[in-house]
N, C-alpha and C positions, 0 to 999 in steps of 0.2 A: 551368461555372466550378468549380474544385476546392473541396471543402468545407474550411471553416476550423474549427479547434479552439479553443474558449474556454479560456483559461489564467488562473490567478492566480499571482502571485508573492508568496512569503513572504520578506520582506527582513530579514535579520539584519545585525549589524555585520560579521560575517566570512563569512557564507554566505547564499546565496539559493536557495530551492526554487522550481522551476517545476512546477506541477501541472495536469493536465488536469481540468477541472471535471466533465465527463460520463463520464470513464473512470477510476474510482478505481484506484490502483496504478500509473498511468503518471505518474511523478514523478522528477525528477532534481534534484540540487543542485550548485552550483559557487560560486566566489568572487564571480561577477558574474551578473546576470540574463541577459545575453547568452550567457554560457557555459552557464548552466543550460538555456536554451532550445535551444541547439545539442545538448547532451547528451540532452535530452528527445527531440529529433528522432532522434538516433542510436539511441536505445533503442526507437523505435517498432516496429521489426521484431521485437524480442524480445516486446514486449507483444502484437503481432499473433498470435504463435503460440498465445496463450492465448485471445484473444477474437475472432479473425477471423470466426468463425461468427455473431457477434453484430452483424456489419455494420461492424466496425472496419477501416479502411484507413489505414495510416500515411501521413502527409504526406511529400512528397519533400524538403522542406527546412523550415527554421524560419519561412519566410514563410507557412506554413500555420497559424500560431498567431495568435490575437487575444487580447491581454492585457485581461481584463475588470476586474481589480482588483489592487491592491497592498496587502498587509497588513504591518504591522510585526511582525517576528519578535522572539524573546526569547532567553534564554540557551540554551534547548533547541534552538532553530533553529541557533545557532552551534555547539552540541555535535554536531549532525549528524542531528537528527530533526525533522521538521515538527511544529509545535505549535499554530499559530494557524489556525482555520478561516476561510474567507471568509464574508462577511456573509450570503449567501443560503443557507448551509447550515442556517439556522434555519427555513427555509420548510417547510411540510408537503410530504410526498412522495406523489405520486399512486400508486395501486395498481400500474399497469403499470410505472412507473419503479422502484418498490421491488422488484418481481419481477426486473427487469433487473439492478439493482445487486446483489441477492442472488445471481443467477446468476454475475455476474462474481466475486464473493467466493468462491463455491464452486469456480469454475474455477481461481482462483488457489490455493486450498487444494490442489486436485488436482494442479496443476502443481508446487507446492512439494513435496508428498509424493512425486511421481514422481521429481523431481530428487534429493531427499534419499535415497530408497531406491536409486536407480541408483548413487549415489556413497558409500554408507554405509561402505564398506570403505576408502575413500581417505583419505589424510591431506592436509589442505588446507595451502596455503602460509601462512606466518605473516607478520605485518607486519614492518617494519624493526626494531622493538624486541621482536619475538617474540610479539606479541599477536595476537588474533583467535580467534574461536570455531571449534571443530571442528563437524562436522555434527550430532552428537547434541546438543551444547550449543545450536546454532541451533534445532533442533526444540523443545527444552525451553523456550527463550526465547520462541519464537513462541507456544507453548501457554500460557505464563504471561501473555504480553501479551493473548492472546485472553480469558483469564479476567478481565483488567482491563477489557477492552471490554465484556464481558458485565455486569460490575458497574456500569459506567456506565449501562447500560440498566435497571438495577434487578434484574438476575438474579444467580444464583450457581451455581457448579459446583465441588464439592470432590473429585470423583473424578479418576482418571488416564486415563480413556478419552477419547481425542481425538475420536472420532466423536460421543460423547455431548455433549462440550463444544460442538462445532460445531453440533450439532442444537439445543442450548439457545440458542445465539446466533441462529440462524435463526428459531427460534420466538419469541424476544423481539423481534427486529427486525420480524417480521411483525406481531406483536400490537401493538407500540408504534407502528409505522407506520400501522396501521389504527385506532389509538385504542381497541383492545380489551384492552390490558394491565391487569392488576389494579391496578398502581400506575403513575403517569406516570414517564417517564424523569427522572433527577435534573436534567438541563438540556436546553434546547431543541435543542441541536446534537448530542445524544447519538446519535440514530439515524443521522444522516449520518456522524458520527465513527466509529461502530461498523461502518459500511460502508467508509468511505474509509481509515481508519487500518490495519485489518488487511491490506487488499489492498496497501497501500503498504509495510507491514512485511514481508509475504511477498515483495514485489518487491525489497525491499532485501536480503533474505536470499538469494533465488534466484540472482541474478547472481553473488553472492559464491561460492556453491557452484561455479558454472560457471567463474568467473574465477580462482579460487584453486586449482582442481584441475589437476594437470599434464595437458596435452593434452585438456582437456575443452571441449566445445562450450558457450559461454555460453548459458544456458537461459531464464531466466524473464522476468518482466514488467518491472519496473524498480525504482525505488528508493523507499524511504521507511519507514516504520514503525519504530521502535525503534532499537536500538543494535547492529546486526549489522555494523558497519564494522570495519575493522582499526584497532587502537590502537597 
């Protein structure tokens, strides 16, 4: 029997996000839950390019999803970024699972970097009103978002070195997840949020690089994290 993927829906007034619970970064949004699930399935092959060696096999269709929970979204949801965690994100993370989730995060970082570098000289298509970030602005935005996630964990980074920033995030994730951090995370969902949100933000940025560049192969994982959509 084919494996099923547990999903949760974040339901706003104008937009619904469908997110895979065990595979951070695999998220899509649409006007309805049904459409969000269809898009999530469609983007499974992109996500697989990043995490296939971790045992991920994309489902053949949306019938491979099981909705575990529906949460009420807010204005941020309708704006275009997921904002509400599902209830079990507050549970402690086992060491093996924390290691797996950190590996996913690191692979998403690597895929984002590779995509951005491969297309850094290209000019991306703009939205119908001329909006939308170019690649450098996307990279800067992702780095600033990562600083915010680090802050949620109780850490900080003021330098401009991306590798150092990411190392600080991994260090804080590991220490907080194991309960060895000098100070506890500001809220109980901070550890999972710092794992789930960056991967989803990277996923949101990555396909935009691929989709908006002329003749480019759509590349990355899938949708979510921040505000990298066309305006």
